[in-house]
C-alpha positions as CSV (number, residue, x, y, z in Angstrom):
1,M,-61.6,-20.0,-65.1
2,S,-61.6,-17.9,-62.0
3,G,-59.0,-16.0,-60.3
4,P,-55.8,-14.5,-61.8
5,R,-53.4,-16.7,-63.5
6,K,-49.9,-17.5,-62.0
7,R,-47.0,-16.9,-64.3
8,P,-44.9,-20.0,-64.9
9,Q,-41.8,-20.4,-62.9
10,P,-38.6,-22.0,-64.0
11,V,-38.2,-25.7,-63.3
12,A,-35.2,-25.2,-61.1
13,D,-37.1,-22.8,-58.8
14,A,-39.9,-25.3,-58.6
15,I,-37.6,-28.1,-57.5
16,S,-35.7,-25.8,-55.0
17,S,-39.0,-24.8,-53.5
18,F,-40.1,-28.3,-53.3
19,L,-36.9,-29.5,-51.8
20,K,-37.0,-26.7,-49.1
21,G,-40.6,-27.6,-48.3
22,A,-39.8,-31.2,-47.9
23,G,-36.7,-30.5,-45.9
24,L,-34.3,-32.1,-48.3
25,A,-32.6,-29.0,-49.5
26,N,-29.5,-29.3,-47.2
27,R,-29.0,-33.1,-47.8
28,V,-29.2,-32.4,-51.7
29,E,-26.6,-29.5,-51.2
30,Q,-24.4,-31.9,-49.1
31,A,-24.6,-34.6,-51.6
32,A,-23.3,-32.2,-54.2
33,I,-19.9,-33.0,-53.0
34,I,-19.8,-36.4,-54.7
35,P,-20.0,-35.1,-58.2
36,E,-17.7,-32.0,-57.4
37,W,-15.0,-34.2,-55.7
38,A,-12.5,-34.1,-58.4
39,T,-12.7,-30.3,-58.7
40,L,-12.7,-29.9,-54.9
41,V,-9.6,-32.1,-54.3
42,G,-7.7,-31.9,-57.5
43,P,-6.9,-34.5,-60.2
44,Q,-4.1,-36.4,-58.4
45,I,-6.2,-37.3,-55.4
46,A,-9.4,-37.9,-57.7
47,Q,-7.5,-40.4,-59.7
48,V,-6.9,-42.5,-56.6
49,T,-10.0,-41.9,-54.9
50,Q,-13.8,-42.4,-55.4
51,P,-16.4,-40.6,-53.1
52,L,-19.1,-43.0,-52.1
53,S,-21.6,-41.2,-49.8
54,I,-22.0,-38.6,-47.0
55,T,-24.2,-39.1,-43.8
56,P,-26.5,-36.4,-42.6
57,D,-24.1,-35.6,-39.8
58,G,-21.3,-34.9,-42.2
59,V,-19.3,-38.0,-42.5
60,L,-18.0,-38.4,-45.9
61,F,-17.0,-42.0,-47.1
62,V,-14.2,-42.2,-49.7
63,A,-12.5,-45.3,-51.3
64,V,-8.9,-45.3,-51.8
65,T,-6.9,-47.4,-54.2
66,T,-4.0,-48.3,-51.9
67,H,-3.0,-48.4,-48.2
68,A,-0.2,-45.8,-48.9
69,W,-2.7,-43.3,-50.5
70,M,-5.1,-43.9,-47.5
71,N,-2.2,-43.1,-45.1
72,E,-1.2,-40.1,-46.9
73,L,-4.9,-38.8,-47.3
74,S,-5.5,-39.4,-43.6
75,M,-2.7,-36.8,-42.9
76,M,-3.9,-34.5,-45.4
77,E,-7.6,-34.8,-44.0
78,P,-7.5,-31.3,-42.2
79,D,-6.5,-29.5,-45.5
80,L,-9.1,-31.6,-47.5
81,L,-11.9,-30.9,-45.0
82,R,-11.0,-27.2,-45.3
83,A,-11.0,-27.3,-49.1
84,L,-14.5,-29.1,-49.2
85,N,-16.1,-26.9,-46.6
86,E,-14.9,-23.6,-48.5
87,R,-17.9,-24.2,-50.9
88,A,-20.9,-22.2,-50.1
89,G,-23.6,-23.7,-47.9
90,P,-24.4,-24.5,-44.2
91,S,-23.9,-28.4,-44.5
92,K,-20.2,-29.2,-43.6
93,V,-18.2,-32.3,-44.0
94,M,-17.1,-32.9,-40.5
95,R,-14.9,-36.1,-41.0
96,I,-13.7,-38.3,-43.9
97,H,-13.8,-42.1,-43.4
98,W,-11.4,-43.8,-45.8
99,R,-12.0,-47.3,-47.1
100,L,-9.8,-49.2,-49.3
101,M,-11.1,-50.2,-52.8
102,R,-12.0,-53.6,-53.3
């Protein structure tokens, strides 16, 4: 064995370092909106919606149960965007694209 040994680092730090090095850290942070959706929008909206995906330029695709809810949520979009973008991080949701569930 030659040279000093490095101390082990926590797995979370190793993954974070790898994601930053690969240029994926922002996308992973951006995608965190999907599992956090119910917490971010509240139980009533979460019950009638399902986040599907988010594009690199910040378009969030969300499925909605009915046309009535789709219309209501479209009117609420500025408030929802504000709530979604209050979470920490540089990646913002720029727009929400609502889709009717099939």
